[in-house]
Every structure is written in structure tokens, then in C-alpha cells.
C-alpha positions in Angstrom: 107.7 126.2 105.7 104.8 124.5 104.0 104.6 127.2 101.3 108.3 126.8 100.7 107.8 123.1 100.3 105.1 123.8 97.6 107.6 126.2 95.8 110.2 123.4 95.8 107.5 121.0 94.6 106.5 123.1 91.5 109.4 121.9 89.3 108.6 118.3 90.2 104.9 118.8 89.4 105.7 120.3 86.0 108.4 117.7 85.3 105.8 115.0 85.9 103.3 116.8 83.7 105.8 117.2 80.8 107.0 113.6 81.2 103.5 112.2 81.0 102.7 114.4 78.1 105.9 113.2 76.3 105.0 109.5 77.0 101.5 110.0 75.7 103.0 111.6 72.5 105.3 108.6 72.0 102.4 106.1 72.3 100.0 108.4 70.4 97.6 108.7 73.3 95.6 111.9 73.1 93.7 112.4 76.3 90.9 115.0 76.2 91.7 118.1 78.3 89.3 118.9 81.0 86.3 120.7 79.6 86.7 123.6 81.9 90.2 124.2 80.6 89.0 124.4 77.0 86.2 126.7 78.1 88.6 129.1 79.9 90.9 129.1 76.8 88.1 129.9 74.4 85.8 132.1 76.5 86.6 135.8 76.3 83.7 137.2 78.3 85.4 138.8 81.4 82.4 138.0 83.6 82.7 134.3 82.8 86.5 134.4 83.5 86.0 136.1 86.8 83.3 133.6 87.9 85.5 130.7 86.6 88.5 132.2 88.6 86.4 132.5 91.8 85.0 128.9 91.5 88.3 127.3 90.4 90.8 129.2 92.5 88.9 129.9 95.7 85.7 127.8 96.1 87.1 124.5 94.8 90.2 124.6 96.9 88.3 125.5 100.1 85.7 122.8 99.6 88.2 120.2 98.5 90.5 120.9 101.4 87.7 120.7 103.9 86.7 117.3 102.4 90.1 115.7 101.7 92.3 117.1 104.5 89.7 118.2 107.1 87.5 115.2 107.0 89.1 112.3 105.1 92.8 112.8 106.0 92.0 113.6 109.6 90.1 110.3 109.9 92.7 108.2 108.0 95.5 109.9 109.9 94.0 108.7 113.2 93.8 105.1 112.0 97.0 104.8 109.9 99.2 107.8 110.5 101.3 108.9 107.5 99.6 106.2 105.3 96.4 108.3 105.7 98.1 111.1 103.9 99.1 108.9 101.0 95.6 107.3 100.8 93.8 110.7 100.9 96.3 112.0 98.3 95.5 109.1 95.9 91.7 109.6 96.4 92.2 113.3 95.7 94.0 112.5 92.5 91.6 109.9 91.3 88.6 112.2 92.0 89.9 114.6 89.5 89.2 112.1 86.7 92.2 112.8 84.5 94.6 110.0 83.8 97.3 112.3 82.3 97.4 114.4 85.6 97.0 111.5 88.0 100.6 111.6 89.3 101.1 115.3 89.4 97.8 115.7 91.3 98.8 112.9 93.7 102.1 114.7 94.4 100.1 117.9 95.0 97.8 115.9 97.4 100.9 114.7 99.3 102.2 118.3 99.7 98.7 119.5 100.9 98.5 116.5 103.3 101.9 117.1 104.8 101.2 120.8 105.1 98.0 120.0 107.0 99.6 117.4 109.2 102.6 119.7 110.1 100.5 122.8 110.8 97.3 121.3 112.1 95.5 124.1 110.2 93.4 123.8 107.1 94.3 127.4 106.2 97.8 126.4 105.0 96.7 123.7 102.5 93.8 125.9 101.4 96.2 128.8 100.6 98.6 126.4 98.8 95.7 124.9 96.8 94.4 128.4 95.9 97.9 129.4 94.8 98.3 126.2 92.7 94.9 126.5 91.0 95.6 130.2 90.3 98.9 129.4 88.7 97.3 126.7 86.5 94.4 129.2 85.7 97.0 131.8 84.6 98.9 129.2 82.5 95.7 128.1 80.9 95.0 131.7 79.8 98.6 132.0 78.5 98.4 128.7 76.5 98.5 129.6 72.8 100.2 132.9 73.5 103.5 131.2 74.3 104.7 129.1 71.4 106.6 126.4 73.4 103.8 126.1 75.9 101.2 124.8 73.3 102.4 121.2 73.7 101.5 121.2 77.4 98.0 119.7 77.9 98.3 117.9 81.3 97.4 120.9 83.4 94.5 120.3 85.8 92.8 122.1 88.6 
């Protein structure tokens, strides 16, 4: 059920990202993409890409979910209930240090938080987070190869 919720969430995530990118274009705001995204796009060494994939798509989700859902949300949930999910999702978004992706990452944090609360298991948000980062990783590699995708710079891990 939680993974189904994530699948339903994907169009909202990308709609937010496109909307924010559009607003930034209107106001001529040009945020810098994350350095790691630029490195992944430019680096052709397969060893680098494999190591980047492992760290971004496996190690980061596992460590972030242990910290944000396993420790922080568990503590906040005991104190404030569902408000703890919202607060931990905001902190999760802010920690990614990317203004253009703040709201999409917040929404992802909410999905991960509700998945954890519903199942009581860290494995579910870890798997969702791994799937999400893997999707963003793949889209990052495809950027430049798909003409209409070149305008989309608000992806973040």
C-alpha cells in the first residue's frame, strides 16, 4: 500500500518540480543544480557512476531513513503524533539545501513518514527512498539525451 502511495505521489512530485522550475524561469532565478548532479551528468567513468549509484541510491536512503524516520520521526511522533511526521518531513527537506526542490522533497518526506507510521517498519520507507533516488539518478543520466527534458533542473536526491 505504501509503495502504491509513492507511485500515486510521483506525478505530484514532478508537477511541483516543473512548477517551481517555471516560476524560477519567469522571475529569472537560476539556482545552481546540486554539484553531484552535474558530476553524474558529466562523468563517463563507469566506476564513478557505479560508486555514485551505490552511495546515492542505497547508502544515502538507508542512513537518511534511519536518522529521519527511525530516530527523529519516532521521537516527534511520540510527542506530537502526526505533526511529528510533518516536522520531520520539513527538516528532511531543509537538510537537502536546495530551495528549488524544497517542496517536492517535503512531499517525499511526508510519503516516507506516513509509510513508516503505517507499517512501523523502516524497510518500507528505505525501499521507497531507494526507488526514488534511483529514478532521479536515471533521469539525471538521461538529461541532455531527451530534448524536452533539458529544461528540468529541480531534481534532487
